[in-house]
N, C-alpha and C positions, 0 to 999 in steps of 0.2 A: 663788287657790290657798290652800286651808286645810291646814295642816300640824299634825298632832297625833301625839304619841308616847304610845301606850297603855301603861299601866303593866305590862300583862301581855303584850300582843301586838306591841309595837314600833310601827312607823310605820302611821298610819291616815290614809286619804284617801278622797275620794269615788270610787266605782268608775269613773265615766265621766270623771273629771278627768284631763286630759293636761297634762304639764309639759314645756315645750320651752325651749331656750336656743340661742343661737349658740355653738357649741363653740369654746373658745379654742385648740384643737389643730388641728382639721380645717376650721374656719371654716363648717361647715354648721349651719343652724338645724335642730336635731333633737330628738326626744323624749328625755327623760332618765329613766333607770330607777334607782330606789334601789339602791345597792350596799352601803353600810355605814351602820348606824344605831347611835348610842351606847347603852350600857346604861342603861336608865331608872332602875334602882335606884341606880346610881352618881350619876345626875343628881339624884335626890331627896335623896341624902345630902349632895351638895356645893352644890346649888341655884345653878348658875352663871347669869349674866345672858345668856350667849350659848351656843349649841349648834352644833356642826359636823356636817354631813351630807355623805356622799359619794354622788354620783350617777354613773351611767355613760352616756356618749354612745352612743346606739343606732347612730350612723353610723360611728364609729371605735373604739368600745368602750374609750375612755380615761376614767379617773376624773376627775370634776369636783368640786371642793371648794367648798361653800357654807356661809356662816355666818349663822345666824338668831338674832335676839334673842328671849328668852323672854317671852311675854305673860302666862302664868299657870301656876302649879303647882296643879292640882286634885288631889283625892284619887285619881282613877283615870286621870289623863292629864296630859300637859304640852302646853300649846298654845303654838305659836310664831307670831310675827308674820309677816304675809304678805311683807313686804319682807326681802330678804336681801342679803348682800355676796358678790360673786363674787371669790374669792381669786385666781383666774386669769381675766383678762379677754381677750376676743378682740383680736388685734392690729388696730389701725386701718390701713386701706389708703389709699394716696394715690399718684398718679403722680409719684414723687420725681424721676424723670429730668429733669423740666422745671424743677426748682428750681435756683438757684445753689448751688454746692458748699457754702458756709458755711451757707446757709439750710437745705439738706438735712440737714446734720449736726445743727444745733440742733433742727430740727423732729423728726427721728428720736428724739433724746434726750427731747424733750418728750413724744412719744407713748409712749415707754417709761415715763416717770413716770406718765402717765395710766393706762396699763395696770396699773400696780402700785398704783393708788389713792393716789399721792403728789401730791395735787392742788395744793398750794402750790408744790412743786418744779416741777410742770407749768406753773404760771403764770409762774414765773421764767424757764423755758426758752422759753415762748411769747414773752415780752418780748425775749429775746435773739434768737430766730429772726426776729421782726418787725423788729428793728433791723438785722439783716444784710440783710433784704429791702429796707428803705428805702434803705440804702446802695447796693444793686445797682440799684435803680430810678433812682437819680440825682436831679438837681435836680427838685423837685416830686413826687418819688416818694412821700413820706410823705403829702402832701395827696391824691394819687391813691388811695393805699391807704385813707385815711380816708373818702373818698367811697364807696369800695366797701363798707366796713364799715357806713356809715350806710345805704346802699342795702339791705344784708343785713338790718339791723334792721327797715326798713320792709317788706321782702318777707315776713320771718318773723313780723312783728307782735310783736316783743319789746318789752315795756314798759320805760320809762326806768330804773326801779329795778333791774330785772334786767340791763339793758344797761350800766349805769354802770361796774361792775367791769371789763367787757371793754374799754371805752375807756381806763380808767385803766391797765390792764396793758399794753395795746398801744401807747398813744400818749403817756402821761405818764411818759416815761423819766427825766425830771429829778427826779421824786418817788421817793425810795428806798423809801418805805413803800408796800406793795401790799395790796389787800384780801385777806382770808383767804377761800379758796374752799371750798365744799362740792361734793358730786358734781354736783348739778343745775347750779350756776354753772359748774363746770369743763366740763360738757358743752356749754353755750352757747358758752363761749370756744373750745372745740375746733372746733365747727361753723363759727363765724364766721371763725376763722383759716384753716381749710381753704378756705372760700369766698374769702377775700381772696387767698390764694396761687393759687387756681385762676384767679381773674379777672386777677390781675397777671402770672402766669407761664404757667400750664398752657394757658389758652385761647389766649394769644398764640402759644405754642410749637406747639400742635396745628394752629392755623390756618396758621402759617408753613410747617410741614412739609407739610400737605395741599396748599397752593398750589405748593410746590416740586415735589411729586410730580406734580401736574397739568401743570405746565410741562414737566417731563421727558418725560412721555409725548407731549405735543404736539410737542416738538422731535424726538423719535424718530420720530413719525408723519410729520413733514415730511421727514425724511431719507430715509425709505423710500418716499415718494410719487414 
């Protein structure tokens, strides 16, 4: 996506270019229509490093705020970098009802930090959430969770350098110092932790519930036979 602010005509983009996002309000992946563009003369006067644009979600018509870094101030246009920061991120979904109570509380707070781009606070809450999960799993629980995380690395083909911060945050609780995370690293940590919780709690809970339901209907069938 190429974003250019024309000095005379405002926002300029290719006619056939579509811009879509997962809306943080309605959760739908929808087309985004420009709603509010900053005054270019003001930008030329102040020459900021970042520019904010407001788009409207075509699904729910709520404004979405995006921040772009400025690539170039040319004589007739302002070119913005393709990458942008979503000031409001979509809420992460997870079947929380299968998690232990303390783990659920910690993980919900971790996801709130992630949604607000507070990635190092997110890492701290991930460590606390993982610790409560290990306690709930009991003896050998931490080792079981470690095996699941290492399996996730192999399945997703994550290189060791990218994966090392994940292991440090989740399993090296005796080390107070934690790696500083950027967006990409936080995203890896999020997906790995979600998978760990799914394998350790959600999968087991869903399977146990499904077996219980099957047994109930078998018993009811035997009674009516």
